[in-house]
TIVO-2410 file (N, C-alpha, C; in nm, 3 decimals):
# residues 85
REC num residu      c1      c2      c3 atome chaine
REC   1      M  -4.204   0.456  -3.668     N      A
REC   1      M  -4.229   0.571  -3.585    CA      A
REC   1      M  -4.285   0.524  -3.452     C      A
REC   2      V  -4.232   0.576  -3.342     N      A
REC   2      V  -4.276   0.541  -3.209    CA      A
REC   2      V  -4.340   0.663  -3.144     C      A
REC   3      L  -4.461   0.643  -3.091     N      A
REC   3      L  -4.530   0.752  -3.022    CA      A
REC   3      L  -4.527   0.726  -2.872     C      A
REC   4      Y  -4.505   0.829  -2.797     N      A
REC   4      Y  -4.501   0.818  -2.651    CA      A
REC   4      Y  -4.616   0.896  -2.591     C      A
REC   5      K  -4.676   0.837  -2.491     N      A
REC   5      K  -4.780   0.909  -2.419    CA      A
REC   5      K  -4.714   1.004  -2.320     C      A
REC   6      Q  -4.770   1.122  -2.310     N      A
REC   6      Q  -4.719   1.217  -2.213    CA      A
REC   6      Q  -4.777   1.185  -2.076     C      A
REC   7      K  -4.692   1.183  -1.976     N      A
REC   7      K  -4.737   1.156  -1.841    CA      A
REC   7      K  -4.779   1.286  -1.774     C      A
REC   8      K  -4.882   1.276  -1.692     N      A
REC   8      K  -4.922   1.393  -1.614    CA      A
REC   8      K  -4.822   1.412  -1.501     C      A
REC   9      T  -4.768   1.530  -1.491     N      A
REC   9      T  -4.671   1.557  -1.385    CA      A
REC   9      T  -4.734   1.626  -1.265     C      A
REC  10      Q  -4.845   1.694  -1.286     N      A
REC  10      Q  -4.908   1.769  -1.178    CA      A
REC  10      Q  -5.059   1.758  -1.191     C      A
REC  11      D  -5.126   1.733  -1.080     N      A
REC  11      D  -5.271   1.730  -1.078    CA      A
REC  11      D  -5.321   1.873  -1.101     C      A
REC  12      P  -5.408   1.895  -1.201     N      A
REC  12      P  -5.452   2.032  -1.229    CA      A
REC  12      P  -5.534   2.093  -1.116     C      A
REC  13      K  -5.585   2.013  -1.024     N      A
REC  13      K  -5.667   2.065  -0.916    CA      A
REC  13      K  -5.585   2.105  -0.794     C      A
REC  14      G  -5.457   2.091  -0.798     N      A
REC  14      G  -5.373   2.129  -0.685    CA      A
REC  14      G  -5.307   2.010  -0.620     C      A
REC  15      N  -5.237   2.037  -0.514     N      A
REC  15      N  -5.167   1.931  -0.442    CA      A
REC  15      N  -5.263   1.849  -0.358     C      A
REC  16      R  -5.224   1.725  -0.336     N      A
REC  16      R  -5.305   1.635  -0.253    CA      A
REC  16      R  -5.230   1.610  -0.123     C      A
REC  17      I  -5.306   1.598  -0.014     N      A
REC  17      I  -5.248   1.584   0.119    CA      A
REC  17      I  -5.307   1.462   0.187     C      A
REC  18      L  -5.222   1.385   0.255     N      A
REC  18      L  -5.269   1.273   0.334    CA      A
REC  18      L  -5.319   1.325   0.468     C      A
REC  19      I  -5.445   1.297   0.499     N      A
REC  19      I  -5.507   1.339   0.625    CA      A
REC  19      I  -5.517   1.218   0.716     C      A
REC  20      S  -5.484   1.237   0.841     N      A
REC  20      S  -5.496   1.131   0.941    CA      A
REC  20      S  -5.583   1.185   1.054     C      A
REC  21      I  -5.701   1.125   1.073     N      A
REC  21      I  -5.797   1.169   1.174    CA      A
REC  21      I  -5.798   1.067   1.287     C      A
REC  22      T  -5.777   1.114   1.408     N      A
REC  22      T  -5.782   1.027   1.525    CA      A
REC  22      T  -5.905   1.061   1.608     C      A
REC  23      V  -5.988   0.961   1.634     N      A
REC  23      V  -6.107   0.977   1.716    CA      A
REC  23      V  -6.077   0.917   1.853     C      A
REC  24      L  -6.099   0.994   1.956     N      A
REC  24      L  -6.072   0.948   2.092    CA      A
REC  24      L  -6.155   0.825   2.123     C      A
REC  25      G  -6.090   0.717   2.166     N      A
REC  25      G  -6.159   0.593   2.199    CA      A
REC  25      G  -6.171   0.495   2.084     C      A
REC  26      S  -6.124   0.533   1.965     N      A
REC  26      S  -6.131   0.446   1.849    CA      A
REC  26      S  -6.002   0.366   1.837     C      A
REC  27      A  -6.006   0.261   1.754     N      A
REC  27      A  -5.893   0.169   1.741    CA      A
REC  27      A  -5.768   0.232   1.680     C      A
REC  28      G  -5.784   0.325   1.591     N      A
REC  28      G  -5.670   0.386   1.525    CA      A
REC  28      G  -5.715   0.498   1.435     C      A
REC  29      P  -5.621   0.566   1.369     N      A
REC  29      P  -5.657   0.680   1.285    CA      A
REC  29      P  -5.723   0.638   1.154     C      A
REC  30      I  -5.801   0.730   1.099     N      A
REC  30      I  -5.859   0.714   0.966    CA      A
REC  30      I  -5.769   0.795   0.873     C      A
REC  31      R  -5.728   0.735   0.763     N      A
REC  31      R  -5.638   0.803   0.669    CA      A
REC  31      R  -5.702   0.809   0.532     C      A
REC  32      F  -5.694   0.926   0.470     N      A
REC  32      F  -5.742   0.943   0.333    CA      A
REC  32      F  -5.673   1.063   0.271     C      A
REC  33      V  -5.683   1.076   0.140     N      A
REC  33      V  -5.615   1.182   0.067    CA      A
REC  33      V  -5.718   1.285   0.022     C      A
REC  34      V  -5.685   1.414   0.039     N      A
REC  34      V  -5.773   1.523  -0.004    CA      A
REC  34      V  -5.690   1.626  -0.081     C      A
REC  35      N  -5.760   1.709  -0.157     N      A
REC  35      N  -5.694   1.823  -0.222    CA      A
REC  35      N  -5.668   1.930  -0.117     C      A
REC  36      E  -5.560   2.004  -0.133     N      A
REC  36      E  -5.528   2.107  -0.034    CA      A
REC  36      E  -5.629   2.222  -0.035     C      A
REC  37      E  -5.709   2.233  -0.139     N      A
REC  37      E  -5.811   2.338  -0.148    CA      A
REC  37      E  -5.945   2.293  -0.089     C      A
REC  38      E  -5.949   2.174  -0.035     N      A
REC  38      E  -6.072   2.117   0.022    CA      A
REC  38      E  -6.112   2.196   0.148     C      A
REC  39      P  -6.239   2.236   0.160     N      A
REC  39      P  -6.282   2.307   0.282    CA      A
REC  39      P  -6.290   2.212   0.402     C      A
REC  40      V  -6.275   2.267   0.520     N      A
REC  40      V  -6.275   2.189   0.644    CA      A
REC  40      V  -6.403   2.105   0.660     C      A
REC  41      P  -6.525   2.161   0.637     N      A
REC  41      P  -6.645   2.077   0.654    CA      A
REC  41      P  -6.649   1.956   0.562     C      A
REC  42      S  -6.593   1.968   0.443     N      A
REC  42      S  -6.588   1.856   0.350    CA      A
REC  42      S  -6.497   1.745   0.403     C      A
REC  43      V  -6.385   1.783   0.464     N      A
REC  43      V  -6.293   1.684   0.522    CA      A
REC  43      V  -6.358   1.614   0.641     C      A
REC  44      I  -6.429   1.689   0.724     N      A
REC  44      I  -6.500   1.629   0.837    CA      A
REC  44      I  -6.605   1.531   0.787     C      A
REC  45      D  -6.680   1.570   0.683     N      A
REC  45      D  -6.782   1.482   0.626    CA      A
REC  45      D  -6.721   1.354   0.570     C      A
REC  46      T  -6.610   1.366   0.498     N      A
REC  46      T  -6.542   1.249   0.443    CA      A
REC  46      T  -6.495   1.156   0.554     C      A
REC  47      S  -6.441   1.213   0.661     N      A
REC  47      S  -6.392   1.130   0.771    CA      A
REC  47      S  -6.507   1.060   0.844     C      A
REC  48      L  -6.621   1.127   0.861     N      A
REC  48      L  -6.736   1.063   0.926    CA      A
REC  48      L  -6.790   0.948   0.842     C      A
REC  49      K  -6.793   0.967   0.710     N      A
REC  49      K  -6.840   0.860   0.620    CA      A
REC  49      K  -6.745   0.741   0.624     C      A
REC  50      A  -6.615   0.767   0.623     N      A
REC  50      A  -6.517   0.658   0.629    CA      A
REC  50      A  -6.526   0.586   0.762     C      A
REC  51      Y  -6.545   0.660   0.870     N      A
REC  51      Y  -6.556   0.603   1.004    CA      A
REC  51      Y  -6.677   0.510   1.012     C      A
REC  52      A  -6.791   0.555   0.959     N      A
REC  52      A  -6.913   0.473   0.962    CA      A
REC  52      A  -6.900   0.352   0.870     C      A
REC  53      R  -6.839   0.370   0.752     N      A
REC  53      R  -6.823   0.261   0.656    CA      A
REC  53      R  -6.739   0.148   0.714     C      A
REC  54      E  -6.640   0.183   0.796     N      A
REC  54      E  -6.553   0.082   0.857    CA      A
REC  54      E  -6.615   0.019   0.981     C      A
REC  55      G  -6.731   0.068   1.025     N      A
REC  55      G  -6.799   0.012   1.141    CA      A
REC  55      G  -6.724   0.032   1.271     C      A
REC  56      R  -6.660   0.144   1.285     N      A
REC  56      R  -6.579   0.170   1.404    CA      A
REC  56      R  -6.664   0.205   1.525     C      A
REC  57      R  -6.604   0.188   1.641     N      A
REC  57      R  -6.666   0.223   1.769    CA      A
REC  57      R  -6.579   0.326   1.836     C      A
REC  58      P  -6.630   0.419   1.914     N      A
REC  58      P  -6.771   0.441   1.946    CA      A
REC  58      P  -6.846   0.500   1.827     C      A
REC  59      V  -6.976   0.478   1.823     N      A
REC  59      V  -7.060   0.528   1.715    CA      A
REC  59      V  -7.068   0.681   1.727     C      A
REC  60      L  -7.046   0.748   1.616     N      A
REC  60      L  -7.050   0.894   1.613    CA      A
REC  60      L  -7.175   0.941   1.540     C      A
REC  61      G  -7.213   1.065   1.560     N      A
REC  61      G  -7.324   1.123   1.486    CA      A
REC  61      G  -7.281   1.155   1.344     C      A
REC  62      C  -7.373   1.212   1.266     N      A
REC  62      C  -7.340   1.243   1.127    CA      A
REC  62      C  -7.350   1.392   1.096     C      A
REC  63      D  -7.378   1.475   1.196     N      A
REC  63      D  -7.388   1.619   1.176    CA      A
REC  63      D  -7.248   1.680   1.184     C      A
REC  64      I  -7.202   1.735   1.072     N      A
REC  64      I  -7.065   1.787   1.067    CA      A
REC  64      I  -7.046   1.910   1.156     C      A
REC  65      D  -7.156   1.976   1.193     N      A
REC  65      D  -7.145   2.093   1.280    CA      A
REC  65      D  -7.111   2.056   1.425     C      A
REC  66      D  -7.123   1.928   1.459     N      A
REC  66      D  -7.092   1.882   1.595    CA      A
REC  66      D  -6.945   1.846   1.613     C      A
REC  67      F  -6.864   1.860   1.507     N      A
REC  67      F  -6.725   1.817   1.512    CA      A
REC  67      F  -6.630   1.931   1.476     C      A
REC  68      F  -6.508   1.921   1.527     N      A
REC  68      F  -6.403   2.018   1.499    CA      A
REC  68      F  -6.281   1.945   1.446     C      A
REC  69      L  -6.202   2.016   1.367     N      A
REC  69      L  -6.080   1.961   1.310    CA      A
REC  69      L  -5.962   2.040   1.366     C      A
REC  70      Y  -5.866   1.969   1.424     N      A
REC  70      Y  -5.748   2.031   1.483    CA      A
REC  70      Y  -5.624   1.986   1.409     C      A
REC  71      C  -5.527   2.075   1.400     N      A
REC  71      C  -5.396   2.041   1.343    CA      A
REC  71      C  -5.303   2.009   1.459     C      A
REC  72      P  -5.241   1.891   1.459     N      A
REC  72      P  -5.158   1.852   1.574    CA      A
REC  72      P  -5.030   1.934   1.589     C      A
REC  73      S  -4.980   1.991   1.481     N      A
REC  73      S  -4.854   2.064   1.490    CA      A
REC  73      S  -4.873   2.213   1.519     C      A
REC  74      A  -4.997   2.259   1.516     N      A
REC  74      A  -5.026   2.401   1.541    CA      A
REC  74      A  -5.077   2.418   1.684     C      A
REC  75      S  -5.130   2.535   1.710     N      A
REC  75      S  -5.185   2.560   1.843    CA      A
REC  75      S  -5.311   2.475   1.865     C      A
REC  76      S  -5.369   2.488   1.981     N      A
REC  76      S  -5.485   2.404   2.014    CA      A
REC  76      S  -5.616   2.459   1.961     C      A
REC  77      D  -5.612   2.558   1.873     N      A
REC  77      D  -5.734   2.614   1.815    CA      A
REC  77      D  -5.783   2.527   1.701     C      A
REC  78      A  -5.915   2.509   1.693     N      A
REC  78      A  -5.974   2.431   1.585    CA      A
REC  78      A  -5.967   2.511   1.455     C      A
REC  79      L  -5.961   2.440   1.342     N      A
REC  79      L  -5.964   2.507   1.212    CA      A
REC  79      L  -6.103   2.566   1.190     C      A
REC  80      N  -6.108   2.683   1.129     N      A
REC  80      N  -6.236   2.747   1.100    CA      A
REC  80      N  -6.305   2.677   0.985     C      A
REC  81      P  -6.439   2.671   0.986     N      A
REC  81      P  -6.512   2.601   0.879    CA      A
REC  81      P  -6.492   2.660   0.740     C      A
REC  82      W  -6.460   2.787   0.729     N      A
REC  82      W  -6.442   2.848   0.598    CA      A
REC  82      W  -6.299   2.836   0.547     C      A
REC  83      E  -6.210   2.781   0.627     N      A
REC  83      E  -6.071   2.762   0.586    CA      A
REC  83      E  -6.058   2.640   0.494     C      A
REC  84      T  -5.949   2.640   0.418     N      A
REC  84      T  -5.914   2.521   0.340    CA      A
REC  84      T  -5.803   2.447   0.413     C      A
REC  85      I  -5.784   2.323   0.375     N      A
REC  85      I  -5.682   2.242   0.438    CA      A
REC  85      I  -5.546   2.295   0.401     C      A
***
């Protein structure tokens, strides 16, 4: 008798999205994966932590209220803090 493990076909928490954050004056974008249900402030916090961990320049602050998240394919309006990705 042969038993097979069932593979997970879908993440129960929703779809995952690759985020690419570009900081003006920095060497290149920061890339990481988030759930599509992730709130905007959480994504900003994750990107600030990744930016600091990599020792990038220019040095940024750590207060998420000082930053905005923009979608490059949409209008020039920043995403609202209560929105999800």
